[in-house]
N, CA, C and O atoms as CSV, one atom per row, in Angstrom:
chain,resi,resn,atom,element,x,y,z
A,1,UNK,N,N,94.412,-169.048,74.592
A,1,UNK,CA,C,94.530,-167.671,75.249
A,1,UNK,C,C,95.323,-167.363,74.658
A,1,UNK,O,O,96.260,-168.054,74.260
A,2,UNK,N,N,95.010,-165.648,74.366
A,2,UNK,CA,C,95.798,-164.971,73.734
A,2,UNK,C,C,96.278,-164.042,74.407
A,2,UNK,O,O,95.738,-163.222,75.151
A,3,UNK,N,N,98.216,-164.342,73.864
A,3,UNK,CA,C,98.723,-163.245,75.637
A,3,UNK,C,C,98.272,-161.887,74.998
A,3,UNK,O,O,98.076,-161.500,73.846
A,4,UNK,N,N,98.183,-161.267,76.392
A,4,UNK,CA,C,97.710,-159.667,76.564
A,4,UNK,C,C,98.580,-159.051,76.151
A,4,UNK,O,O,99.666,-159.178,76.716
A,5,UNK,N,N,98.438,-157.921,74.735
A,5,UNK,CA,C,99.264,-156.895,73.734
A,5,UNK,C,C,99.961,-156.544,75.039
A,5,UNK,O,O,101.060,-156.987,75.372
A,6,UNK,N,N,99.115,-155.593,75.835
A,6,UNK,CA,C,100.419,-154.862,77.218
A,6,UNK,C,C,101.456,-155.241,77.681
A,6,UNK,O,O,102.406,-154.466,77.794
A,7,UNK,N,N,101.533,-156.712,78.116
A,7,UNK,CA,C,101.714,-157.668,78.737
A,7,UNK,C,C,103.087,-157.701,77.798
A,7,UNK,O,O,104.208,-157.385,78.196
A,8,UNK,N,N,102.712,-158.200,76.330
A,8,UNK,CA,C,104.049,-158.759,75.589
A,8,UNK,C,C,104.132,-157.402,74.799
A,8,UNK,O,O,104.200,-157.547,73.579
A,9,UNK,N,N,104.139,-156.228,75.225
A,9,UNK,CA,C,104.998,-155.203,74.809
A,9,UNK,C,C,105.976,-154.849,75.930
A,9,UNK,O,O,107.157,-154.553,75.751
A,10,UNK,N,N,105.391,-154.911,77.024
A,10,UNK,CA,C,105.928,-155.087,78.646
A,10,UNK,C,C,107.747,-155.799,78.622
A,10,UNK,O,O,108.871,-155.362,78.872
A,11,UNK,N,N,107.262,-156.846,78.254
A,11,UNK,CA,C,108.253,-157.932,77.999
A,11,UNK,C,C,109.138,-157.401,77.322
A,11,UNK,O,O,110.254,-157.157,77.779
A,12,UNK,N,N,108.690,-157.076,75.835
A,12,UNK,CA,C,109.823,-157.083,74.921
A,12,UNK,C,C,110.205,-155.740,75.179
A,12,UNK,O,O,111.179,-155.714,74.427
A,13,UNK,N,N,110.158,-154.402,75.770
A,13,UNK,CA,C,110.631,-153.368,76.457
A,13,UNK,C,C,111.828,-153.930,77.646
A,13,UNK,O,O,113.034,-153.724,77.773
A,14,UNK,N,N,111.189,-154.439,78.134
A,14,UNK,CA,C,112.009,-155.566,79.065
A,14,UNK,C,C,113.665,-156.207,78.590
A,14,UNK,O,O,114.820,-156.070,78.992
A,15,UNK,N,N,112.978,-156.931,77.546
A,15,UNK,CA,C,113.954,-157.563,77.115
A,15,UNK,C,C,115.482,-157.024,76.183
A,15,UNK,O,O,116.565,-157.506,75.855
A,16,UNK,N,N,114.497,-155.336,76.003
A,16,UNK,CA,C,115.604,-154.833,75.067
A,16,UNK,C,C,116.554,-153.944,75.906
A,16,UNK,O,O,117.774,-153.816,75.803
A,17,UNK,N,N,115.387,-153.164,77.054
A,17,UNK,CA,C,116.151,-152.266,77.559
A,17,UNK,C,C,117.011,-152.825,78.824
A,17,UNK,O,O,118.074,-152.288,79.134
A,18,UNK,N,N,116.575,-153.740,79.406
A,18,UNK,CA,C,117.607,-154.580,80.553
A,18,UNK,C,C,119.334,-154.755,80.389
A,18,UNK,O,O,120.368,-154.536,81.019
A,19,UNK,N,N,118.972,-155.176,79.395
A,19,UNK,CA,C,120.630,-154.997,78.798
A,19,UNK,C,C,121.428,-153.758,78.663
A,19,UNK,O,O,122.616,-153.496,78.850
A,20,UNK,N,N,120.837,-153.371,78.442
A,20,UNK,CA,C,121.526,-151.609,78.364
A,20,UNK,C,C,121.833,-151.186,79.995
A,20,UNK,O,O,122.947,-150.852,80.400
A,21,UNK,N,N,120.631,-151.272,80.822
A,21,UNK,CA,C,120.838,-150.873,82.092
A,21,UNK,C,C,121.495,-151.794,82.694
A,21,UNK,O,O,121.656,-151.645,83.905
A,22,UNK,N,N,122.121,-153.129,81.965
A,22,UNK,CA,C,122.916,-153.949,82.556
A,22,UNK,C,C,124.746,-153.177,82.697
A,22,UNK,O,O,125.650,-152.954,83.501
A,23,UNK,N,N,124.412,-153.058,81.466
A,23,UNK,CA,C,126.047,-152.787,81.249
A,23,UNK,C,C,126.263,-151.323,81.346
A,23,UNK,O,O,127.349,-150.792,81.579
A,24,UNK,N,N,124.911,-150.596,81.107
A,24,UNK,CA,C,125.968,-148.984,81.614
A,24,UNK,C,C,126.235,-149.212,83.382
A,24,UNK,O,O,127.374,-148.983,83.790
A,25,UNK,N,N,125.594,-149.481,83.985
A,25,UNK,CA,C,125.569,-150.208,85.648
A,25,UNK,C,C,127.091,-150.742,85.861
A,25,UNK,O,O,127.941,-150.306,86.637
A,26,UNK,N,N,127.172,-151.779,84.970
A,26,UNK,CA,C,129.000,-152.338,85.100
A,26,UNK,C,C,130.176,-150.878,84.894
A,26,UNK,O,O,131.121,-150.510,85.593
A,27,UNK,N,N,129.455,-150.203,83.337
A,27,UNK,CA,C,130.492,-149.625,83.263
A,27,UNK,C,C,130.797,-148.481,84.445
A,27,UNK,O,O,131.830,-148.035,84.945
A,28,UNK,N,N,129.241,-148.216,84.652
A,28,UNK,CA,C,129.181,-146.738,86.289
A,28,UNK,C,C,130.393,-147.439,87.179
A,28,UNK,O,O,131.343,-146.808,87.642
A,29,UNK,N,N,130.144,-149.090,87.352
A,29,UNK,CA,C,131.096,-149.318,89.175
A,29,UNK,C,C,132.125,-149.462,88.580
A,29,UNK,O,O,132.916,-150.049,89.318
A,30,UNK,N,N,132.709,-149.161,87.280
A,30,UNK,CA,C,134.139,-149.558,86.600
A,30,UNK,C,C,134.177,-148.203,87.326
A,30,UNK,O,O,134.657,-148.276,88.457
A,31,UNK,N,N,133.816,-147.099,86.967
A,31,UNK,CA,C,134.311,-145.611,86.443
A,31,UNK,C,C,134.505,-145.732,88.641
A,31,UNK,O,O,135.546,-145.229,89.063
A,32,UNK,N,N,133.727,-146.229,89.513
A,32,UNK,CA,C,133.840,-145.596,90.336
A,32,UNK,C,C,134.632,-146.147,91.085
A,32,UNK,O,O,134.740,-145.485,92.117
A,33,UNK,N,N,135.327,-147.149,91.087
A,33,UNK,CA,C,135.875,-148.423,91.577
A,33,UNK,C,C,137.327,-147.561,92.110
A,33,UNK,O,O,137.927,-146.713,91.450
A,34,UNK,N,N,137.628,-147.982,93.292
A,34,UNK,CA,C,138.832,-147.093,93.592
A,34,UNK,C,C,139.685,-148.432,93.316
A,34,UNK,O,O,139.360,-149.613,93.448
A,35,UNK,N,N,140.973,-147.797,92.855
A,35,UNK,CA,C,142.307,-149.028,92.328
A,35,UNK,C,C,143.053,-148.641,92.850
A,35,UNK,O,O,144.016,-149.275,92.420
A,36,UNK,N,N,143.532,-147.756,93.803
A,36,UNK,CA,C,144.907,-147.458,94.216
A,36,UNK,C,C,144.934,-145.716,93.714
A,36,UNK,O,O,144.126,-144.798,93.573
A,37,UNK,N,N,146.254,-145.934,93.580
A,37,UNK,CA,C,147.566,-144.314,93.258
A,37,UNK,C,C,147.129,-144.163,92.137
A,37,UNK,O,O,147.529,-145.124,91.480
A,38,UNK,N,N,146.288,-143.241,91.275
A,38,UNK,CA,C,146.793,-142.762,89.548
A,38,UNK,C,C,147.872,-143.140,89.224
A,38,UNK,O,O,147.828,-143.933,88.284
A,39,UNK,N,N,149.134,-142.853,89.704
A,39,UNK,CA,C,150.186,-143.051,89.468
A,39,UNK,C,C,150.152,-144.222,88.775
A,39,UNK,O,O,150.609,-144.316,87.636
A,40,UNK,N,N,149.466,-145.448,89.579
A,40,UNK,CA,C,149.263,-147.037,89.137
A,40,UNK,C,C,148.987,-147.193,87.795
A,40,UNK,O,O,149.295,-148.238,87.221
A,41,UNK,N,N,148.397,-146.203,87.176
A,41,UNK,CA,C,147.349,-146.561,86.296
A,41,UNK,C,C,148.577,-146.515,85.102
A,41,UNK,O,O,149.655,-145.956,85.304
A,42,UNK,N,N,148.305,-147.037,84.133
A,42,UNK,CA,C,149.494,-147.141,82.931
A,42,UNK,C,C,148.630,-146.790,81.622
A,42,UNK,O,O,147.591,-147.449,81.602
A,43,UNK,N,N,148.756,-146.067,80.701
A,43,UNK,CA,C,148.190,-146.153,79.512
A,43,UNK,C,C,148.711,-147.085,78.669
A,43,UNK,O,O,149.784,-147.075,78.065
A,44,UNK,N,N,147.629,-148.084,78.697
A,44,UNK,CA,C,147.653,-149.239,77.721
A,44,UNK,C,C,146.968,-148.967,75.863
A,44,UNK,O,O,146.514,-147.995,75.260
A,45,UNK,N,N,147.154,-149.988,75.617
A,45,UNK,CA,C,146.578,-149.830,74.252
A,45,UNK,C,C,145.551,-150.827,74.646
A,45,UNK,O,O,144.539,-150.667,73.964
A,46,UNK,N,N,145.420,-152.033,75.706
A,46,UNK,CA,C,144.570,-152.553,76.167
A,46,UNK,C,C,143.791,-151.806,76.768
A,46,UNK,O,O,142.947,-152.571,77.235
A,47,UNK,N,N,143.508,-150.669,77.087
A,47,UNK,CA,C,142.168,-150.206,78.377
A,47,UNK,C,C,142.125,-149.923,77.075
A,47,UNK,O,O,141.142,-150.595,76.761
A,48,UNK,N,N,142.615,-149.226,75.734
A,48,UNK,CA,C,141.831,-148.282,74.611
A,48,UNK,C,C,140.749,-149.615,73.835
A,48,UNK,O,O,139.589,-149.525,73.436
A,49,UNK,N,N,141.316,-150.327,73.841
A,49,UNK,CA,C,140.554,-151.553,73.549
A,49,UNK,C,C,138.857,-152.196,73.887
A,49,UNK,O,O,137.832,-152.499,73.277
A,50,UNK,N,N,139.314,-152.154,75.045
A,50,UNK,CA,C,138.320,-152.163,76.017
A,50,UNK,C,C,137.148,-151.242,75.807
A,50,UNK,O,O,135.951,-151.376,75.554
A,51,UNK,N,N,137.743,-150.543,75.956
A,51,UNK,CA,C,136.981,-148.882,75.931
A,51,UNK,C,C,136.020,-149.088,74.279
A,51,UNK,O,O,134.868,-148.659,74.213
A,52,UNK,N,N,136.488,-149.574,73.425
A,52,UNK,CA,C,136.039,-149.410,72.121
A,52,UNK,C,C,134.733,-150.492,71.967
A,52,UNK,O,O,133.605,-150.353,71.494
A,53,UNK,N,N,135.619,-151.930,72.761
A,53,UNK,CA,C,134.458,-152.576,72.627
A,53,UNK,C,C,132.976,-152.883,73.601
A,53,UNK,O,O,131.994,-153.553,73.282
A,54,UNK,N,N,133.292,-151.990,75.104
A,54,UNK,CA,C,132.095,-151.940,75.717
A,54,UNK,C,C,131.504,-151.005,75.177
A,54,UNK,O,O,130.307,-151.205,74.971
A,55,UNK,N,N,131.889,-150.109,74.890
A,55,UNK,CA,C,130.974,-148.883,74.014
A,55,UNK,C,C,130.422,-149.459,73.007
A,55,UNK,O,O,129.192,-149.525,72.994
A,56,UNK,N,N,131.378,-150.155,71.651
A,56,UNK,CA,C,130.497,-150.304,70.899
A,56,UNK,C,C,129.541,-151.389,70.976
A,56,UNK,O,O,128.609,-151.282,70.180
A,57,UNK,N,N,129.527,-152.663,71.917
A,57,UNK,CA,C,128.180,-153.533,72.618
A,57,UNK,C,C,127.136,-152.312,72.973
A,57,UNK,O,O,126.008,-152.215,72.490
A,58,UNK,N,N,127.641,-151.540,73.768
A,58,UNK,CA,C,126.270,-150.953,74.568
A,58,UNK,C,C,125.889,-149.693,73.036
A,58,UNK,O,O,124.713,-149.775,72.681
A,59,UNK,N,N,126.325,-149.165,72.618
A,59,UNK,CA,C,125.496,-148.493,71.143
A,59,UNK,C,C,124.675,-149.302,70.284
A,59,UNK,O,O,123.718,-148.886,69.632
A,60,UNK,N,N,125.264,-150.919,70.334
A,60,UNK,CA,C,124.163,-152.070,69.688
A,60,UNK,C,C,123.179,-151.915,70.451
A,60,UNK,O,O,122.097,-151.626,69.940
A,61,UNK,N,N,123.323,-152.105,72.251
A,61,UNK,CA,C,122.379,-152.395,72.267
A,61,UNK,C,C,120.824,-151.247,72.756
A,61,UNK,O,O,119.678,-151.476,73.142
A,62,UNK,N,N,121.751,-149.826,72.414
A,62,UNK,CA,C,120.835,-149.140,72.134
A,62,UNK,C,C,120.261,-148.609,71.441
A,62,UNK,O,O,119.532,-147.644,71.670
A,63,UNK,N,N,120.596,-149.440,69.843
A,63,UNK,CA,C,120.455,-148.647,68.789
A,63,UNK,C,C,119.384,-150.313,68.755
A,63,UNK,O,O,118.399,-150.331,68.017
A,64,UNK,N,N,119.600,-151.089,69.281
A,64,UNK,CA,C,118.732,-152.411,69.213
A,64,UNK,C,C,117.407,-152.134,69.621
A,64,UNK,O,O,116.479,-152.681,69.025
A,65,UNK,N,N,117.185,-151.315,70.612
A,65,UNK,CA,C,116.348,-150.948,71.239
A,65,UNK,C,C,115.381,-149.692,71.049
A,65,UNK,O,O,114.165,-149.592,71.209
A,66,UNK,N,N,116.147,-148.960,70.735
A,66,UNK,CA,C,115.062,-147.776,69.540
A,66,UNK,C,C,113.849,-148.750,69.242
A,66,UNK,O,O,113.887,-149.955,69.494
A,67,UNK,N,N,112.668,-148.033,68.623
A,67,UNK,CA,C,111.816,-147.986,67.029
A,67,UNK,C,C,112.139,-147.507,66.418
A,67,UNK,O,O,113.068,-146.922,66.976
A,68,UNK,N,N,112.103,-147.187,65.390
A,68,UNK,CA,C,111.540,-146.722,64.363
A,68,UNK,C,C,112.946,-147.418,62.804
A,68,UNK,O,O,113.616,-148.444,62.687
A,69,UNK,N,N,112.833,-146.625,62.264
A,69,UNK,CA,C,113.730,-147.270,60.791
A,69,UNK,C,C,115.131,-147.237,61.332
A,69,UNK,O,O,115.577,-146.244,61.907
A,70,UNK,N,N,115.959,-148.571,61.098
A,70,UNK,CA,C,117.190,-148.404,61.065
A,70,UNK,C,C,118.549,-147.421,60.430
A,70,UNK,O,O,119.725,-147.169,60.691
A,71,UNK,N,N,117.459,-147.077,59.406
A,71,UNK,CA,C,118.285,-146.844,58.565
A,71,UNK,C,C,118.206,-144.774,58.433
A,71,UNK,O,O,118.678,-143.939,57.662
A,72,UNK,N,N,117.442,-144.747,59.518
A,72,UNK,CA,C,117.394,-142.989,59.673
A,72,UNK,C,C,118.494,-142.398,60.464
A,72,UNK,O,O,118.762,-142.700,61.626
A,73,UNK,N,N,119.005,-141.671,59.852
A,73,UNK,CA,C,119.793,-140.706,60.491
A,73,UNK,C,C,119.400,-140.599,61.873
A,73,UNK,O,O,120.065,-140.824,62.884
A,74,UNK,N,N,117.925,-140.129,61.714
A,74,UNK,CA,C,118.228,-139.662,63.229
A,74,UNK,C,C,118.061,-140.706,64.361
A,74,UNK,O,O,117.952,-140.429,65.555
A,75,UNK,N,N,118.058,-141.880,63.844
A,75,UNK,CA,C,118.243,-143.043,65.212
A,75,UNK,C,C,119.550,-143.285,65.319
A,75,UNK,O,O,119.941,-143.272,66.487
A,76,UNK,N,N,120.604,-143.563,64.274
A,76,UNK,CA,C,122.216,-143.386,64.184
A,76,UNK,C,C,122.543,-141.977,65.462
A,76,UNK,O,O,122.662,-141.948,66.687
A,77,UNK,N,N,122.579,-141.188,64.609
A,77,UNK,CA,C,122.648,-140.301,65.745
A,77,UNK,C,C,122.444,-139.454,66.981
A,77,UNK,O,O,123.103,-138.602,67.578
A,78,UNK,N,N,120.829,-140.244,67.177
A,78,UNK,CA,C,120.728,-140.763,68.408
A,78,UNK,C,C,121.063,-141.341,69.087
A,78,UNK,O,O,121.366,-140.712,70.101
A,79,UNK,N,N,121.250,-142.557,69.160
A,79,UNK,CA,C,122.184,-143.362,69.757
A,79,UNK,C,C,124.050,-142.992,69.660
A,79,UNK,O,O,124.798,-143.351,70.570
A,80,UNK,N,N,124.595,-142.195,68.339
A,80,UNK,CA,C,125.775,-142.104,69.184
A,80,UNK,C,C,125.703,-140.839,70.265
A,80,UNK,O,O,126.522,-140.576,71.146
A,81,UNK,N,N,124.468,-140.133,69.926
A,81,UNK,CA,C,124.976,-139.080,71.287
A,81,UNK,C,C,124.709,-139.241,72.344
A,81,UNK,O,O,125.243,-138.575,73.231
A,82,UNK,N,N,123.591,-140.388,72.651
A,82,UNK,CA,C,123.553,-140.853,73.519
A,82,UNK,C,C,125.080,-141.852,74.595
A,82,UNK,O,O,125.383,-141.831,75.788
A,83,UNK,N,N,125.596,-142.514,73.509
A,83,UNK,CA,C,126.707,-143.603,73.814
A,83,UNK,C,C,127.650,-142.548,74.240
A,83,UNK,O,O,128.215,-142.668,75.328
A,84,UNK,N,N,127.929,-141.267,73.292
A,84,UNK,CA,C,129.005,-140.336,73.270
A,84,UNK,C,C,128.904,-139.812,75.147
A,84,UNK,O,O,129.808,-139.798,75.983
A,85,UNK,N,N,127.770,-139.522,75.257
A,85,UNK,CA,C,127.527,-138.641,76.533
A,85,UNK,C,C,127.546,-139.329,77.397
A,85,UNK,O,O,128.080,-138.786,78.364
A,86,UNK,N,N,127.098,-140.703,77.661
A,86,UNK,CA,C,127.833,-141.870,78.842
A,86,UNK,C,C,129.120,-141.773,79.319
A,86,UNK,O,O,129.548,-141.496,80.440
A,87,UNK,N,N,129.863,-142.146,77.906
A,87,UNK,CA,C,131.061,-142.439,78.050
A,87,UNK,C,C,131.845,-140.961,77.745
A,87,UNK,O,O,132.893,-140.967,77.098
A,88,UNK,N,N,131.467,-140.142,78.078
A,88,UNK,CA,C,131.917,-138.546,78.737
A,88,UNK,C,C,131.953,-138.529,80.152
A,88,UNK,O,O,132.928,-138.204,80.830
A,89,UNK,N,N,130.401,-139.040,80.734
A,89,UNK,CA,C,129.978,-138.948,82.361
A,89,UNK,C,C,131.142,-139.790,83.383
A,89,UNK,O,O,131.494,-139.477,84.520
A,90,UNK,N,N,131.659,-141.141,82.406
A,90,UNK,CA,C,132.169,-142.247,82.579
A,90,UNK,C,C,133.790,-141.043,82.749
A,90,UNK,O,O,134.006,-140.576,83.868
A,91,UNK,N,N,134.521,-140.768,81.864
A,91,UNK,CA,C,135.531,-140.171,81.954
A,91,UNK,C,C,135.849,-138.734,83.334
A,91,UNK,O,O,136.871,-138.412,83.941
A,92,UNK,N,N,134.416,-138.198,83.365
A,92,UNK,CA,C,134.217,-137.325,84.070
A,92,UNK,C,C,134.210,-137.735,85.435
A,92,UNK,O,O,134.800,-137.136,86.335
A,93,UNK,N,N,133.255,-139.188,85.624
A,93,UNK,CA,C,133.612,-139.488,86.779
A,93,UNK,C,C,135.116,-140.483,87.531
A,93,UNK,O,O,135.378,-141.185,88.508
A,94,UNK,N,N,135.547,-140.113,86.699
A,94,UNK,CA,C,137.032,-140.948,86.934
A,94,UNK,C,C,138.082,-139.918,87.367
A,94,UNK,O,O,139.045,-140.082,88.117
A,95,UNK,N,N,137.533,-138.440,86.497
A,95,UNK,CA,C,138.541,-137.275,86.874
A,95,UNK,C,C,138.287,-136.983,88.407
A,95,UNK,O,O,139.159,-136.638,89.205
A,96,UNK,N,N,136.875,-137.189,88.701
A,96,UNK,CA,C,136.633,-136.812,90.163
A,96,UNK,C,C,136.950,-138.270,91.556
A,96,UNK,O,O,136.622,-138.205,92.741
A,97,UNK,N,N,137.556,-139.263,90.952
A,97,UNK,CA,C,137.553,-140.771,91.819
A,97,UNK,C,C,138.501,-140.679,91.953
A,97,UNK,O,O,139.157,-140.562,90.918
A,98,UNK,N,N,139.383,-140.663,93.491
A,98,UNK,CA,C,140.762,-140.444,94.047
A,98,UNK,C,C,141.219,-141.924,93.338
A,98,UNK,O,O,140.383,-142.826,93.385
A,99,UNK,N,N,142.319,-142.152,92.787
A,99,UNK,CA,C,143.079,-142.910,92.527
A,99,UNK,C,C,142.689,-143.198,90.756
A,99,UNK,O,O,143.174,-144.134,90.122
A,100,UNK,N,N,141.721,-142.174,90.175
A,100,UNK,CA,C,141.526,-142.614,89.111
A,100,UNK,C,C,141.917,-141.811,87.696
A,100,UNK,O,O,142.754,-140.932,87.904
A,101,UNK,N,N,141.730,-141.860,87.085
A,101,UNK,CA,C,142.015,-140.494,86.294
A,101,UNK,C,C,141.498,-140.306,84.646
A,101,UNK,O,O,141.876,-140.980,83.688
A,102,UNK,N,N,140.618,-139.291,84.645
A,102,UNK,CA,C,140.251,-139.052,83.315
A,102,UNK,C,C,140.594,-138.891,82.004
A,102,UNK,O,O,140.856,-137.699,81.840
A,103,UNK,N,N,140.756,-139.680,80.708
A,103,UNK,CA,C,141.470,-139.642,79.922
A,103,UNK,C,C,140.527,-138.970,78.703
A,103,UNK,O,O,139.304,-138.859,78.794
A,104,UNK,N,N,141.044,-138.692,77.952
A,104,UNK,CA,C,140.018,-138.007,76.607
A,104,UNK,C,C,140.167,-139.380,75.019
A,104,UNK,O,O,139.476,-139.717,74.058
A,105,UNK,N,N,141.506,-139.742,75.624
A,105,UNK,CA,C,142.185,-140.855,74.573
A,105,UNK,C,C,140.824,-142.310,74.871
A,105,UNK,O,O,140.266,-143.009,74.025
A,106,UNK,N,N,140.690,-142.314,76.229
A,106,UNK,CA,C,139.496,-143.349,76.113
A,106,UNK,C,C,138.160,-143.131,76.043
A,106,UNK,O,O,137.457,-144.132,76.176
A,107,UNK,N,N,137.329,-141.522,75.775
A,107,UNK,CA,C,136.258,-140.820,75.347
A,107,UNK,C,C,136.175,-141.216,73.843
A,107,UNK,O,O,135.129,-141.646,73.357
A,108,UNK,N,N,137.448,-141.036,73.048
A,108,UNK,CA,C,137.932,-141.374,71.840
A,108,UNK,C,C,137.529,-142.524,71.304
A,108,UNK,O,O,136.772,-142.781,70.368
A,109,UNK,N,N,138.253,-143.281,72.158
A,109,UNK,CA,C,137.984,-145.133,72.101
A,109,UNK,C,C,136.676,-145.342,71.988
A,109,UNK,O,O,136.286,-146.018,71.035
A,110,UNK,N,N,135.545,-144.703,73.119
A,110,UNK,CA,C,134.472,-144.837,73.126
A,110,UNK,C,C,133.506,-144.509,72.289
A,110,UNK,O,O,132.600,-145.323,72.110
A,111,UNK,N,N,133.501,-143.646,71.818
A,111,UNK,CA,C,133.050,-142.927,70.426
A,111,UNK,C,C,133.313,-143.937,69.123
A,111,UNK,O,O,132.383,-144.384,68.451
A,112,UNK,N,N,134.357,-144.155,68.934
A,112,UNK,CA,C,134.903,-144.740,67.730
A,112,UNK,C,C,133.970,-146.448,67.730
A,112,UNK,O,O,133.283,-147.067,66.917
A,113,UNK,N,N,134.440,-146.656,69.094
A,113,UNK,CA,C,133.837,-147.882,69.474
A,113,UNK,C,C,131.616,-147.903,69.521
A,113,UNK,O,O,130.661,-148.669,69.643
A,114,UNK,N,N,131.864,-146.896,69.381
A,114,UNK,CA,C,130.057,-146.389,69.938
A,114,UNK,C,C,129.440,-145.964,68.259
A,114,UNK,O,O,128.246,-145.985,67.963
A,115,UNK,N,N,130.461,-145.629,67.397
A,115,UNK,CA,C,129.797,-145.500,65.823
A,115,UNK,C,C,129.749,-146.932,65.049
A,115,UNK,O,O,128.888,-147.352,64.275
A,116,UNK,N,N,131.151,-147.652,65.581
A,116,UNK,CA,C,131.649,-149.023,64.652
A,116,UNK,C,C,130.432,-150.007,65.574
A,116,UNK,O,O,129.704,-150.510,64.718
A,117,UNK,N,N,130.049,-150.371,66.744
A,117,UNK,CA,C,128.911,-150.838,67.190
A,117,UNK,C,C,127.517,-150.832,66.475
A,117,UNK,O,O,126.995,-151.870,66.070
A,118,UNK,N,N,126.864,-149.401,66.329
A,118,UNK,CA,C,126.106,-149.285,65.763
A,118,UNK,C,C,126.180,-149.793,63.951
A,118,UNK,O,O,125.227,-150.346,63.402
A,119,UNK,N,N,127.421,-149.485,63.281
A,119,UNK,CA,C,127.031,-149.636,61.943
A,119,UNK,C,C,127.504,-151.436,61.828
A,119,UNK,O,O,127.016,-152.052,60.880
A,120,UNK,N,N,128.141,-151.959,62.492
A,120,UNK,CA,C,128.548,-153.075,62.753
A,120,UNK,C,C,126.680,-153.954,62.631
A,120,UNK,O,O,126.284,-154.895,61.943
A,121,UNK,N,N,125.904,-152.981,63.755
A,121,UNK,CA,C,124.845,-154.189,64.186
A,121,UNK,C,C,123.713,-153.738,62.870
A,121,UNK,O,O,122.863,-154.597,62.636
A,122,UNK,N,N,123.682,-153.046,62.407
A,122,UNK,CA,C,122.550,-152.214,61.172
A,122,UNK,C,C,123.256,-153.065,59.925
A,122,UNK,O,O,122.407,-153.783,59.395
A,123,UNK,N,N,124.207,-153.154,59.477
A,123,UNK,CA,C,124.910,-153.989,58.524
A,123,UNK,C,C,125.918,-155.229,58.024
A,123,UNK,O,O,126.578,-155.568,57.042
A,124,UNK,N,N,125.567,-155.694,59.443
A,124,UNK,CA,C,126.624,-157.121,59.649
A,124,UNK,C,C,125.337,-157.850,59.973
A,124,UNK,O,O,124.716,-157.768,61.033
A,125,UNK,N,N,124.941,-158.767,58.629
A,125,UNK,CA,C,123.382,-159.367,58.725
A,125,UNK,C,C,123.883,-160.481,60.484
A,125,UNK,O,O,123.261,-160.625,61.536
A,126,UNK,N,N,125.142,-160.989,60.046
A,126,UNK,CA,C,125.381,-162.650,61.262
A,126,UNK,C,C,125.365,-161.468,62.722
A,126,UNK,O,O,124.354,-161.500,63.423
A,127,UNK,N,N,126.512,-160.470,63.104
A,127,UNK,CA,C,126.302,-159.862,63.992
A,127,UNK,C,C,124.461,-159.791,64.901
A,127,UNK,O,O,124.108,-160.263,65.982
A,128,UNK,N,N,123.751,-159.061,63.946
A,128,UNK,CA,C,122.779,-158.807,64.189
A,128,UNK,C,C,121.440,-160.238,64.173
A,128,UNK,O,O,120.309,-160.270,64.657
A,129,UNK,N,N,122.059,-161.038,63.563
A,129,UNK,CA,C,121.075,-161.996,64.050
A,129,UNK,C,C,122.230,-162.899,65.547
A,129,UNK,O,O,121.619,-163.207,66.571
A,130,UNK,N,N,123.405,-163.136,65.496
A,130,UNK,CA,C,123.444,-163.211,66.719
A,130,UNK,C,C,123.487,-162.861,68.560
A,130,UNK,O,O,123.928,-163.447,69.548
A,131,UNK,N,N,122.434,-161.001,68.173
A,131,UNK,CA,C,122.302,-160.643,69.026
A,131,UNK,C,C,121.015,-160.995,69.229
A,131,UNK,O,O,120.615,-160.894,70.388
A,132,UNK,N,N,120.190,-161.417,68.329
A,132,UNK,CA,C,118.994,-161.373,67.805
A,132,UNK,C,C,118.181,-162.855,68.423
A,132,UNK,O,O,116.984,-163.082,68.599
A,133,UNK,N,N,119.131,-163.518,68.599
A,133,UNK,CA,C,118.962,-165.244,68.554
A,133,UNK,C,C,118.315,-165.282,70.095
A,133,UNK,O,O,118.473,-164.435,70.973
A,134,UNK,N,N,117.288,-166.918,70.181
A,134,UNK,CA,C,116.732,-166.531,71.761
A,134,UNK,C,C,116.277,-168.891,71.766
A,134,UNK,O,O,115.484,-169.721,71.322
A,135,UNK,N,N,117.231,-168.784,72.423
A,135,UNK,CA,C,117.233,-170.401,72.525
A,135,UNK,C,C,115.843,-170.887,72.586
A,135,UNK,O,O,115.598,-171.988,72.093
A,136,UNK,N,N,114.812,-170.126,73.187
A,136,UNK,CA,C,113.423,-170.711,73.628
A,136,UNK,C,C,112.766,-170.237,72.167
A,136,UNK,O,O,111.718,-170.852,71.973
A,137,UNK,N,N,113.152,-169.150,70.901
A,137,UNK,CA,C,112.183,-169.489,70.209
A,137,UNK,C,C,112.596,-169.855,69.019
A,137,UNK,O,O,112.171,-169.564,67.901
A,138,UNK,N,N,113.936,-170.880,69.546
A,138,UNK,CA,C,114.955,-171.530,68.548
A,138,UNK,C,C,114.183,-172.899,68.333
A,138,UNK,O,O,113.864,-173.572,67.354
A,139,UNK,N,N,114.008,-173.009,69.938
A,139,UNK,CA,C,113.020,-174.511,70.650
A,139,UNK,C,C,111.795,-174.717,69.467
A,139,UNK,O,O,111.526,-175.533,68.586
A,140,UNK,N,N,111.123,-173.211,70.123
A,140,UNK,CA,C,109.602,-173.198,70.137
A,140,UNK,C,C,109.600,-173.648,68.473
A,140,UNK,O,O,108.813,-174.528,68.125
A,141,UNK,N,N,110.562,-172.975,67.406
A,141,UNK,CA,C,110.309,-173.110,65.805
A,141,UNK,C,C,110.566,-174.287,65.235
A,141,UNK,O,O,109.959,-174.711,64.252
A,142,UNK,N,N,111.751,-175.049,65.999
A,142,UNK,CA,C,111.787,-176.553,66.480
A,142,UNK,C,C,110.756,-177.640,66.297
A,142,UNK,O,O,110.868,-178.784,65.856
A,143,UNK,N,N,109.923,-177.098,66.667
A,143,UNK,CA,C,108.461,-177.948,67.166
A,143,UNK,C,C,107.884,-178.119,65.983
A,143,UNK,O,O,106.799,-178.695,65.903
C-alpha cells in the first residue's frame, strides 16, 4: 500500500513546525512569567548565554522548516528577520510585565544566537545530522 502523498506532506510539515511552535511557546511563557520585583533581577552573563542558545536553536528550527535552497540569502534573511522580531516581541512583553524588564542586550544576544544557529545548521554537517536523526528511520534502514 502506497502512502497518501497529502498525508505524508502533512506529517512532514508537522514534524518540521511543531518544535518551532513548542519552543516559541516556551519562550513566550518564560517572558510572561511573574518573577517578583524587577529589583530582584540581576544582569548576568548566564542570562545572555541562555538567550543566545534559545534563539540560536529557534533560528535553526525555523531555517530547517523552510523550503528552498539552503544557500539562498533570502532564506537566511527571512529566518533571521522572523527570529529577531520574535526576540524583540519577547523583550517588549517583558517590559510590560510587572516584575520583569526588557533588555536590549538580551535582544542582541537573541540576534547573535539566531545568526549562529542558522550558520551552524547550514555549514556544520554534524549539527545538521544530529537534528535530522530519527530513531525510527535508523531502525527502518537497519533491516
